[in-house]
C-alpha positions in Angstrom: -58.3 -16.1 28.3 -60.7 -15.7 24.4 -63.8 -17.6 25.2 -62.8 -19.8 21.9 -60.1 -20.8 24.1 -62.7 -23.1 26.6 -61.5 -25.8 28.2 -65.3 -27.6 28.2 -65.4 -31.1 30.2 -64.6 -33.8 28.3 -67.8 -35.2 26.6 -69.6 -37.9 28.5 -70.0 -41.4 27.5 -73.6 -43.0 27.9 -73.4 -46.0 25.2 -77.3 -46.9 26.6 -78.3 -43.3 25.2 -82.1 -43.9 26.1 -84.5 -43.4 23.5 -86.8 -41.3 25.1 -84.0 -38.5 24.7 -83.9 -38.2 21.4 -88.1 -36.9 21.3 -87.4 -34.2 23.8 -86.9 -31.9 21.2 -85.4 -28.8 22.7 -88.5 -26.2 21.2 -91.5 -27.0 18.9 -93.4 -24.9 17.5 -97.1 -25.8 19.1 -100.5 -24.0 17.2 -99.2 -20.1 16.8 -96.8 -19.9 20.1 -93.3 -21.8 21.0 -93.8 -24.4 24.1 -90.4 -25.0 25.6 -89.3 -28.1 26.6 -85.8 -27.1 27.3 -84.9 -27.6 31.5 -82.3 -30.2 31.2 -79.5 -30.9 33.5 -76.3 -29.0 32.5 -73.3 -32.2 32.3 -76.1 -34.7 31.2 -74.0 -37.8 30.1 -74.1 -38.7 26.0 -72.7 -41.2 24.3 -70.2 -39.1 21.7 -70.6 -40.7 18.9 -74.1 -41.2 18.3 -74.1 -36.4 18.9 -70.9 -35.9 16.4 -72.6 -38.1 13.6 -76.2 -36.5 14.2 -75.1 -33.2 15.1 -71.6 -32.7 12.5 -72.4 -36.0 9.8 -69.9 -34.7 7.3 -67.3 -34.9 10.3 -67.1 -30.9 10.2 -69.8 -28.7 12.1 -70.5 -26.3 9.6 -72.0 -22.9 11.3 -74.3 -20.5 9.6 -72.9 -16.6 11.1 -75.3 -14.6 10.7 -73.7 -10.9 9.9 -77.0 -8.8 9.8 -76.6 -9.7 14.1 -74.0 -6.8 14.8 -74.4 -7.8 18.5 -73.4 -11.5 17.8 -70.7 -11.8 15.0 -68.6 -9.4 13.5 -66.3 -9.9 10.0 -62.9 -8.0 10.3 -63.2 -5.3 7.3 -59.3 -5.6 6.7 -58.5 -9.3 7.7 -62.0 -11.0 7.0 -61.4 -12.5 10.7 -65.4 -13.0 12.5 -65.5 -12.7 15.5 -68.6 -12.8 18.4 -69.9 -14.6 20.9 -71.4 -16.2 18.2 -68.2 -17.4 16.4 -66.8 -18.2 20.0 -69.6 -20.1 20.8 -69.2 -22.0 17.5 -65.4 -22.9 17.7 -66.5 -24.1 21.5 -69.0 -26.1 20.3 -66.8 -27.7 17.5 -63.8 -28.6 20.3 -67.0 -30.1 22.9 -67.6 -32.9 20.6 -63.8 -33.1 18.7 -64.8 -31.8 15.1 -62.9 -29.1 13.4 -65.9 -25.7 12.8 -66.3 -24.5 9.2 -68.1 -20.9 9.4 -69.8 -19.1 6.4 -71.1 -15.9 7.1 -74.4 -14.6 6.2 -75.6 -10.6 5.8 -78.7 -11.8 7.1 -81.2 -14.1 9.4 -83.2 -14.8 6.1 -80.7 -16.1 4.1 -79.7 -17.9 7.1 -82.8 -19.8 7.4 -83.6 -19.9 3.6 -80.1 -22.3 3.7 -81.2 -24.9 6.3 -83.6 -25.6 2.4 -80.2 -26.4 1.0 -78.3 -28.5 4.1 -75.8 -25.7 3.9 -75.3 -26.1 7.9 -75.6 -28.0 11.2 -75.6 -25.3 13.9 -76.9 -21.5 13.1 -77.3 -18.6 15.5 -81.0 -16.8 15.0 -84.1 -15.1 16.8 -86.5 -17.2 18.3 -89.4 -17.2 15.9 -92.7 -19.5 15.5 -92.2 -19.6 11.8 -88.8 -20.3 12.1 -89.7 -23.1 14.7 -91.8 -25.2 12.1 -88.1 -26.1 10.5 -85.6 -25.3 13.6 -85.3 -27.0 16.6 -83.8 -23.9 19.7 -82.3 -23.7 22.5 -83.0 -21.7 25.7 -82.4 -18.5 24.4 -78.8 -16.8 25.9 -79.3 -13.4 24.7 -82.1 -11.2 24.2 -81.8 -8.1 22.2 -84.3 -5.2 21.8 -86.0 -4.7 18.5 -87.3 -0.6 18.1 -87.5 1.6 15.4 -85.1 4.5 13.9 -86.8 7.4 12.9 -86.2 11.6 11.9 -85.3 14.0 14.4 -88.4 15.8 14.0 -90.3 12.8 12.9 -93.6 13.0 15.7 -93.6 9.7 17.5 -92.1 9.3 20.2 -93.5 5.8 20.8 -93.3 2.6 18.9 -96.5 2.0 19.1 -97.7 5.1 17.8 -96.5 4.0 14.2 -98.6 1.3 13.5 -101.3 3.8 11.3 -102.0 4.5 8.2 -99.5 6.0 5.8 -96.4 5.1 8.4 -93.8 3.3 6.1 -91.4 1.3 7.9 -88.2 -0.3 6.3 -87.5 -3.6 7.2 -84.5 -6.4 6.3 -86.2 -9.4 4.7 -86.8 -12.6 6.8 -85.2 -10.7 10.0 -86.6 -11.5 13.5 -88.6 -7.6 13.6 -90.2 -8.6 10.3 -91.4 -11.7 11.4 -92.9 -10.4 14.6 -93.8 -7.0 12.7 -95.9 -8.7 10.1 -97.5 -11.0 12.3 -98.8 -7.5 14.8 -99.0 -4.6 13.1 -102.5 -3.9 11.4 -102.2 -0.5 9.5 -98.5 0.9 8.9 -96.8 -0.4 6.5 -93.5 -3.0 5.5 -90.9 -2.1 3.1 -88.2 -4.9 2.4 -84.7 -4.7 1.8 -82.1 -8.2 1.2 -80.5 -7.4 4.8 -80.8 -5.2 7.7 -78.4 -2.3 6.2 -79.9 -2.2 3.2 -83.4 -1.5 5.0 -81.6 1.7 6.7 -80.2 3.3 3.6 -84.4 2.9 2.4 -85.2 4.6 5.1 -83.1 7.8 4.4 -83.0 7.2 -0.1 -86.9 7.0 0.1 -88.0 9.1 2.7 -89.8 6.1 4.6 -90.8 6.7 8.1 -88.7 4.9 10.3 -86.6 1.9 9.8 -87.0 -1.2 12.4 -84.0 -3.1 13.5 -81.6 -3.8 17.1 -81.3 -1.3 19.3 -77.4 -1.2 19.4 -76.8 -0.6 15.8 -79.3 1.9 15.3 -78.0 3.4 18.3 -74.6 4.0 16.6 -75.8 5.2 13.4 -77.5 7.7 15.1 -74.8 8.6 16.9 -73.3 9.2 13.4 -75.9 10.4 11.8 -77.5 13.7 14.3 -80.6 14.7 12.5 -81.5 11.0 13.4 -82.6 9.4 16.7 -83.6 5.9 18.1 -87.1 5.6 20.4 -86.7 5.3 23.6 -89.0 2.3 23.9 -89.8 -1.1 22.3 -92.0 -3.5 20.0 -90.2 -6.5 20.9 -87.7 -8.7 22.8 -85.3 -10.5 20.3 -85.0 -13.9 21.6 -81.8 -15.2 20.3 -80.9 -18.8 20.6 -78.8 -21.6 19.3 -80.8 -23.5 16.6 -80.4 -27.2 14.5 -82.6 -28.2 12.0 -85.7 -29.3 13.8 -85.0 -33.1 12.7 -82.3 -33.2 14.7 -83.3 -34.2 17.9 -80.5 -35.8 19.6 -78.5 -33.1 18.3 -81.0 -30.5 19.8 -81.0 -32.1 22.7 -76.8 -32.1 22.8 -77.6 -27.9 22.2 -79.0 -26.9 24.7 -76.9 -29.0 27.3 -74.5 -27.2 26.0 -75.9 -23.9 25.9 -77.1 -24.3 29.5 -73.5 -24.7 30.3 -72.1 -21.8 28.8 -74.8 -19.6 30.4 -74.3 -20.8 33.9 -70.4 -20.8 33.5 -70.8 -17.4 31.8 -68.9 -17.9 29.0 -71.9 -15.9 27.0 -71.2 -13.1 29.5 -67.4 -13.0 28.5 -67.7 -13.5 25.0 -70.4 -10.6 24.4 -68.1 -8.4 27.0 -65.0 -9.5 24.6 -66.1 -8.7 21.6 -67.9 -5.2 22.5 -71.3 -5.8 23.2 -71.5 -4.6 26.3 -74.8 -3.8 26.5 -76.0 -6.8 26.0 -78.4 -8.2 28.1 -77.7 -12.5 28.6 -80.6 -13.9 29.4 -80.7 -15.7 32.8 -81.3 -19.6 32.8 -84.5 -19.2 34.6 -86.1 -17.8 32.2 -85.6 -20.4 29.4 -89.0 -19.9 28.9 -89.0 -19.6 25.9 
């Protein structure tokens, strides 16, 4: 059975939905850090009509799919079909609340975040970042991936920390989680931003930059087909991927948290990654839900 064919428990109805839950936004920005308020019990009761109204106010679940992270989503170049664990989870959540899903692909995470200002989506799949948490309520992370560097084979750099030096130029996809992280943490290296992660790799090659930052799996695939390149063995960050809703929708955030709790507990996330060929991605255990 494909992951998109989950048969989830019927949405419980609780007509006297507790007002206090509305204030329990899943993840909030606190100062410069993040604080989790996400340890909910799976399968808690919800008012189904209220959930649908807030999570899918247009009577369909508008989902932003970030194709800039091929670990989570892919598009068939021949048919245009969208696949991957985030696509499967989106369909499963839409089925869970009884509405159709309308998927809109974006080629970069930064573009997904920018689209929120235009009210283009109800649900997205993004990495947890303090800048984003000002506008987004994140669920518990469900997948963790590595942020690392692609360098030339004869590069002197062997460890990620060594790249933070004067004169080191690093290509990044604008607005990606690793761009936001490196913008906060690098003290000396210079970031060169491109519209997408793939165009950042192209800029690294075209302009002779010292490195390209990105997600380990696609960088390793690219290096495997380009013998003059290699990927560093260590990482500069762990990127925690989560489901996301507009921050003002507290009930929707609570329901999405409950949903991803069930998805993790029942092994749906692991199944979706395996079925989409992403066996190396790490499923985040529920016990590590603190963000």
